[in-house]
N, C-alpha and C positions, 0 to 999 in steps of 0.2 A: 754332694751337698750343694744344693742350688742357691740361686740368688733371688728366688721368688717363693712365695707361700700364699695360701688362701686364708683369709680371716673372715669368718661369717659376718655378714652385714657390711663388709668393706671391699669384698672382691679380692683380686690378686694384689699382694704387696710386692714391691720391687725394691730390693735393698740398694740398688744403684741410684735411686732417685731421692732427692730431698722430699720429705713428706711421704716417702715410700709409695708415691703415686696415688695416695689416698688421703692426703691432708693429715697425716699422722707423723708425730716425731718418732724417731728410732727408739727413744726411751720409753715409748708407750708399749713396746713389745719386748724390750730387752731387759731382763733381770727385774721384772716387776711381779708383784703379787696383788691379786690373784693373777696367775699366768694366763695370757690370752690363748684361746684355742686356735692354734695354727695347724694347717694341714698341707701336705705336699701337693703341689699342682699336678704331679705325675701319677702318684700311687694313692694319694688320699690319706696316708698315714700321718699320725701326729708329729708336729715339728716344734722347734723352739729357735729363737733368734740367738745368734752367736757372733763373736768377733774373733778373727784369726790372730795369730801372733804378729802379723804384719799390719793389723788394724783394719783388715777388710771385713765388711759386714756380709753375713750370709745366714742361711737357715739350715738347720741340721735335723735329721730324724731323731725322735726320742729313742727309738730302738732301731738298730741297723736293719735295713731291708735288703733282702737278697734279690729282689725283683725290680726295684725302682731304677729307672734309667739314669737318675742323678747320683746313684751310689758310686763312690770312688773318685768323684771330682776333687781335684787338688786346688790349693790356693793359686797355683800358677795358672791353671785352667780358668778359674774365676777371674783372675786378673786380666787375662786376655779378653774374656767376654766383656768385662767392664770397659776395657779400652775400645773395643769394637762398637759397643753400644753408645759410648760417649761420642765417638767419631760420627756415627750415623745420626745421632740427635743434633750434633753440631752442624751437620750438613742439611738440616731442616726436614728430616724424615721421622716418621713415627716408628717407635721401637718397642718390640715385645721380647722379653727374654724367655728362653726355654718354652717356646710356644709349640704346641702339638697340633698336628693336623686333625680335623674332626674324625677322619677315618683311621687315625692312628698310624699312618704309614711313615710319618717322619716327625722329628722333634728338633726344632731349630735352636741352636745356641742363642742366636740373635736374629730375630725375624724383623726385617725392615720393610715398611710400606711407604712408597713415594706418594706425593700429593696426587699423582695420576692414578694411583691404585696399584701400580706394579709392585710386586713383592720380590725380595731378595733375601736369601738365607746367608748369614755370615757364620761360618763354622770354625770354631777354635779347636784345633787338633794338636794338643801338646803331647799326648801319648802316642805310642806307635799304632799304626793301623795298616791293614793289608790293602793292596791295590784293589782287590775285588770288593772289599767292604766299602771303600771310598767311592768306587765307581757305581756300586749299587745304591748307595745313599744319594749320590748325585742324580742318578736316574729317577729316583722317587720324587725329588724336587722338580726336576724338569718335566716329568709326566703331569705334574699339577700346575705347570706354567710358571714356576718360580725360577728366578736366577739363583745362582749359588756361587760363593767364593770361599775357598778354603784357606785358612791361615795356620801356619806352623813354623816353628823354629828349627825343625828337623830337616836333614837332607833326605826327605822322603822319596821313595820310588815312584809315588803317584803325582809328584809335582808337575810333571809334563803330561799327565793324563786327564786332568780336570782344571777348571779355572782356579788358580791358586796363587798365593803370595808367600814368600818365605821371609820371616822376621829375624832380626838379630835377637838373640837371647839376652835379657838384661844382664848387666855386668854383676850386679849384686842381687841377693835374695829379695830385697825390698824394691828393686828397680822395676819400673813399668815397661811394658812392651810398647816401644815408641818408634822404632825405625825398621824399614824394610831393606832387604838386599837389593842391589841394582837390578831392576826388572822392567823398568819403563824405557822403551827404546824409541828412537826417531829414525825416519827414513829420509834420505836425501839423494838428489841427483845433482852432481856438480861437474861442470866442464873441467876436463883434465888440466887445461891451460891455467885455470884459476888456482889449482893446487900444486901442480908440478912445473918447475922452471929450471932447467928445460924438461920437456916431457919425454920420458923413456920410450923407446920405440915399441916396447911390448905393451904399453898402456893403450886402452881404447880411448875414444873421444870423451867419455865421461866416467866419473867415479860414482857408482850407485850402490847403496846398501844401507844396512842398519848400523847404528852406532853401538857402543858397548853397554849402554844402559845407565840409568840414573837411579840413585837412591831416593826414596820418598819417606816422609814420616807417615804414621798410621792415619791421622785425621785427613791429611792431604790426599793420600791414596784412596781411602774409603769414599771421600766426597767426590773425587774424580770418577770413580767407578759408578757410584749411585746416580750421578748426573750425566752419565754417558760420555764423559770426556776421555775415558780410557776404556778400551775393549781388549779382550785377550787375542793374541796373535795365534792363529791356528794353521795347521797343515793336515791334509788327509793322507794317511799312509796305509799300508797293508794291515797294520795293527789297529787302525781306527784313527780318531782325531788326536792330534798331538798339539800341545800348547807350548808356546815359547815366549813367555813374558807378556807385557801389556804395551799398548800404543794408542795414540789418538786415532780415531776413526779415519781422519783424513790421511794419516800416514799409511794406514793399512790399505786404503783405496789407491794411494799413489804407488805403493809397492806392487799391488796387483796389476795396475795399469801399465807400469814399467815392464813387469814380467811378460804381460801379454804382448807389448809392443816389440819385445826382443825375441819372442818365440818365432822360430822359422818353420815354414811349412815344407814338409818333405817333397821333393820333386815327384811329379806323376810318373808312373811306370811307362816306359817306352812302348 
């Protein structure tokens, strides 16, 4: 059950926006007679405006569709999409919900377009998903030149396989998704003498490494990612690219430079 629907003569209506993005009040489509002719943006079947038990506005199919990509979406899923869309708009970016590629290869929960034209898909994944499915969907975005960030409250097996952020699940059924697990880290190089007094004999001249991570709220994190102030930390392994949280670009560069400076060259054979 999606957050968007088509209305002839008005284009796509967005239930997360005041005026539905078309200068119309919600009351113009909700429980009115004659009923407006709404259609699903994905499958084209008839829809109607609806409000969940938690007060969330959305659109529902008149008759259950077995083929539409929006079938089975829960209010929890819609709540996370609303939070991500609001955060991206607050960051000054243009947002389209449930946007589909012209070639049909992907359908983004929240498609964000920066003033520069760069596009990023923010994916709300509250149900279980296989590693292969998430990797394949990520590849489709990347093949089209889009960035992608996955959001979930689950301890999913794919969290270290794609750019992702894990959220705390709301404490109550009506609570919003608002806070992320500690996933933003900082790199530092500090002289041992500044930290240890006296300095143990087994310590080196400096302490270098990543801290244990910081929590961020959703708007703060989304804005930092969209504006390039945070990037995913990556490492190349035999299984492919691995992801380990997020950091400022300058910290990633500092860590790479430090690693390169401490790398020793093996002696030439005699």
